[in-house]
N, C-alpha and C positions, 0 to 999 in steps of 0.2 A: 399185682397187689390184691385185686379183688379175689383171685383164686385162693389166696391165703386166708382172707377174711371169711370166705364161704366155708372153708375147712374148719375154721375156728367156730363158726356158727353151728355147724353140724355137730361138733363135739359138745357144744353148750346145750343144744336142744336134746341131745341124747342123755346128757348128764343130769339135767334139772330134775326129771321125775324120779330118778333112781333111789333117792334116799327116802321116798315116801310111797313108792310103787314097785311092783315086780314086773319085769319085762316078759312078755309072751311073744315068741317068734311065729309069724305066719308068712311063710315064703320070704319075700324080700321086704316085708313090713314087720315092725315091732309094735305091739300094743302094750301100753303101760297101764297096769291095773293097780289102783290105789288100795292099800290095806287100811280098812277103817274109814272114818268119815273124812270129808274134805272135798275140795274141787276135783272133779274127775279129769283125768289126763286123756291125751289123744293117742292116735296111732300115727306112725311116721316111717319113712324109709329106714331100714337097718343101716347102722354105721359100718358094719363089717361085711356088707354084701357088694358084689360087683354086678349083679343083675338088676334090671329094672322091675319095679312092682307090676304084676300082671293083674288082669281082671279077676282071676281066681283068688289072688291074695286079698284084694279088696273085699270080695264076697265073703271070704273066710273070716276076715276081721269083723265085718259088719254082723255076721251071724254070732260071733263070740260076744260082741258088744251088746247085742239084743239079749243074749242069754244071761249076761251079767247085769242087765238093766242100765247100761252105760250109754251116753250119747254116742251116736255114730259119727265121730269126729276124726278128721285126718288133717295133719299139718305137714307142710314141706316147703322148701325153698325151690322156686321154679328153675333157677339157674343151675342148681345142683342136680335136680331130678326132673328134667323137663318133660319126660315121657308120661309122668303120672297125671298131668293135667287132662290129657285126652282120655286116659283110662278112667279117671274119676268121673268125668262127665258121661262116659259111655255106661258107667254103672248107675247113672241116675242121680249123681250127687251134684249139688250146687256148690260152685267154687268161688269164694271171694278172693280176688287178686289184689292183695294189699301192698301198698308201697313199703318196701323194706329199706330202712334208713339208718345210716351210721353217723355218729356224732363227729363233727370237726371241732376239736377242743378250742381251736383258735377263734372260732366263730360263736362260742358259747357266751351269752350275756349273763349278767347277774339277775337273779330272780326279781329283785326289787325294781329293776328298770322295766319289767314287763307288766307288773301290777302293783297297786298300792296296798293290796291285801296281803298281810304277812303269811309266810309259809313256815311250818314247823315240821321237823323230822321226828318221828315217834321214837321214844326211848323206853325200853322195858322197865327202867327204874322209876319212871314217872308214876305218880299216884293215880293218874287218870288213864293209864295205858290201855286197860280193858275197854273203857268207854271210847277212847280215841280209835282203837281198832274197829269197834262196832260202828263208829261214825264213818270211818273210811269205807267200810263195806256198804253201809246204807247209802252214802253218796254215790258210790259206783252203781248200785242197784237202780237208783232213780235216774242217774245220768245215762246209763246204757239203755234204759227202757225208752228213752227219747233220743235216738242216735243223731249225730250230726253236730253242727255248731250253732244252729238257730236258737234264739231265745224261746222260752215257753213258760207256762204257768207253774210248773212243778218247782217247789222251793223247799225251805226248811220244814214246813208242815209235812210234806210228803216224805222228806228224809226221816223225820222223827217217826212217822208211821211205819217206815221200812226197817227201823232198828230191831235187831234181834239179839238175844243173848248168846254169848259164846260159851261152849262147854270148856271144861278145864283143859282137856287135851288139845283143843284147837288153840287156846290162848297160850298154853305152854309152848306149842310148836312155833307160834308166831314170835314169842319172846326169845326163844332159843335162836331162831334164824336171824332175827334182828341183832341180837347180841354178838353172834359170831360173824356177822357181815354178809351172810348169804341173802338177806332180804333187807330192803329199806322201805319204809312207809312214810308218806307225807300227807299233810292236810293244809289247806289254805282256808282261812276263815276269819271272822271277827267276833269279839266278845258278845255282841248283840245278836248276830245271826247264827253263830256257831259255824260248823264246817260247811264250806260251800263247794270245795273241789278237793279231789284226792288222787293219789297215785301210788305206785309201788315199783320196786325194782328187784329183780332176782339176779344173783351174782354167783358165778362159778369160776374160781381162779381169777383171771384178769379179764373176763368177759362178763358183761351184764346186759340184761334186757329191761328196759323201762316199759311197764304195761299197766293196764287198768286206769289210765288217766281219765278222769271224768269230772264234769262240772254240773251242778244242779242247773236245769234249763233256765230258771229265773235269774241265775247269776252269770249267764254267758255273755260274751262280748266284752269282758273286763280283763282279759289276759290271764285268767286264773289257771287254765290248763297249761299255758306256756310257762307260767311262773313255777308251778309244781314240777313240771318236767325239768326246768333249769335247775331248781334246787336239788332234785335227785341226781342230775348229771354232775353237778359240782361235788356233791358228796361222794359219788362213785369215783371221780377223778382223784379226789383227795385221798381215797382209800387205796389208790394204786391201780385202778381199773384201766386197762389199755384199750379196750374196745367196748363202746357203749352203743347199743342199737335199739330199735323199736320197729314195730309194724303199725302203720297208720290205717285206720278203718276205711279211708276213702282219700281221693285226691284232695278234696276240700280240707279234710283234717290234716293231711300231709303239709298243707301250706302253713298251718300253725307251727308245726315242728321245724319248718324251714327257718322260721324266725328265731328258733332256739339253737340253730347251728347244725341241724341234722341234714344230711344229703342222701338222696336216693341212690342205692347201688343195685337194687334188684326187686324181686317180687316174692312176697310170702303168700303161699296159698293155704286157705283154710276151707275145708270141704265138709259138708253135712248133707243129709238128704234134702232134695228139692221139696219145697212146700207142695202139698197136694191141692190142686185146683178143683173146686167143686164143679 
């Protein structure tokens, strides 16, 4: 059963960038290069190759990423391409081994049982859609700047300081993808404090990944991240999604997702250059 799931995940990972980026093949790796502005994509093992990525492939991709001004980022599933872990580390990359988790729909609770703070799914027809998208991104920026689940001082003021305007093309892209079901966005918050937690999901066919779940540090330990995740998962299942998955940033964060009905099936590897030690 896991083998089928891993094959579906590989097709998903390969498909997600293709409507916004062009693929460049470098040996057994493919680098997705976005046309225009937007979040830069990764390099990963090619879907159509039977050979394992070699050190020369990693070096070629990194050279191309530097040439294009892109982050030297690689992603893969360890169970599908186990040889790449040692190759990446020998190339001097730092590899995060993130718990790869799949939803058990029978174990999914209602969002309202996880937090008293309401969660809303963003709708392109809402008058405040642009402001809500900007808030989702600002919450994520503040939340991920202080990784983990510990409470901290950063709250609504820091979120508001992180707000940035969206250009027309970025907003149109978001609205189109939400409208056709390829993306879901969610916010948890109160009228007084505004958005406190956010998250999104990307969907291709009957497979979807929940990603970018973040909570302002000052609002943590209130079940907000779990509630956002549950709300997204319920919406995905209602839309006919057969496989819902995510990658947790750590074992500690994975415990939050266990409460929402996700179960670990493997390891998602995310590699980038190791930090330079002075």
